[in-house]
N, C-alpha and C positions, 0 to 999 in steps of 0.2 A: 209941293212940285214933286209930279208923280217919282216911282224909283223907276228910270229907264234904265233898261238892259245897256250894259256895256258894247254888246254887240252891236245895237242897233246904231249910239253915238260913231262907232267905228267907221260903220257903211257909211253913213250920213256925212263923218270926214273925208273918207276914204273917195265918193262921190264927189265932194266940194274940190277935192283936189285933182281929182282928172277934167272935172271942168274948166278950171284955172287953167291945167297944162291946155287942153285944148281948143281954148280961146289963144291963146298962145302961139298952136304951131304954125295956122296959117303967116303969121309975119316972121317967124322963124325961115321958113323955105323963101319965102319974100326974099327976105334978108340975104340967104346963102344962094339964092339963084340971080340977086342982083351981085353979087360977088362973081359969079363966073360968067364968062363970055354970052355964055348962051343960056337961056331962062331951063327949066328943068320943071320937068312935071312927076308930080309924085304919087305914084301909085303902089299901095302896100301890098297886094296881089304878084308883083313882077318881083319880090324880093325872095331870093335861093336862099335857103338855112342849110349850114354846112353838116354833111351826112356823119352820124357817127358811128366808130366799128368798135366796135366791142369784138370782133375778133384776137387783137391784140392785147386786150386787157386779163393779166393773171393775177387771181383771186390771192395765191398764197402770197405774194410781194406786195398787198396792200398793209399800211400801217393803220391798224387799228385805234392806235393811239390817236394819232395827227386826225385822222377822221372823225374819232370822239372828239376831239377839242374842237375842232372845224363846224361839227355839228352840234356843237355848244355854244360856240361863237355867233352862228346860224339863229338859235334859239333865241339866244340874247337880243342879237339884234332885231330880229322881228318881235320881240315883246315891247323893245321900244318902240318901234315902228306902233306897232298896236295902241300902245298909249299915248304916242302923240297924235295919231286919229280919233282917239276917244275922247281928247280935248278939242281937237281941232273939230269934230263934229259938236260937240257942246258947246263953243263958241258958235256955230252955226247956227244952232237950235234956240241960243239967247237972242243972237241977233233977229232971227226970223220971228219968234215967237213973244218977244220981249222978258221973257221969264229971266229966274237965275238958275242956268242949270248948272250945275257944279261937281263935276267928273268925280269929284273925291263920293259923290252920293250913288254913284254905279255901280252893277254888282262886279265885286273886285275877278281877278283873271290869277292864275296859277303862275308863279314866278319861275323862271329856269331853275335857279337853284332846287323848289320844289318838285315841280312837276317833268321836267326833261331829266333830270337825274334819277328819279325814279323809273322812269318810264324806258331809259336805256340799262340802267343795273338788271342783270339777270337776275329772276324770279326763285327763290328756292324749291327745290323739286319736293312734289308731295307728298308725303308718306302714303302709304297703299293701308287701304283699308283692313282693319282685321275681319281675320276669316271667320263665322259664326262658326262656337264650337257644336262639334256635332253628339246628337242624342243618343245614349244610349240603352238599349231596348233590350228584352229578353223573349226570346224564341221558346215555342210550347215545350221543349227542352230542356228549358233553364238557360241555356248559351247567353252569354253577352252579344249582340251583335250591336256596331256602329252605324247607322245612319243618318246619311248627310240631309243637314236642314235643308227642308221644301224653300222653292225660290218665294218671297210673298210678289214679284211681277208676272 
């Protein structure tokens, strides 16, 4: 079996999950509509989303440790979801092709402990490059004169 990258399995898995949810939606809407006294029509364009007011947001009051912890939790949840989608995609490929697609054979992903932790850690400050030494030359009178090096750019 060819080595298929895990993002492709994840796309297949996500597509299969979305298709399954889409197939169930009309039944759920009908069931909900039947439980009400009058039928409803579902139009996603009619949904009003709440507005976010950032004027009340005060940055100095943000608990950075809590935000970082939440970010790590989200990263771990995202990794679990991704791995579930890869497994689901491999199962779909197995079912469709009849081949034995093993999610263990796919290209591995980074774990939150390695990739996310490194991404959030502050980078050490870069050391400035040493300045080139000035050349000492002498003029016609024999006096030493320091000349700056020429730029190679």
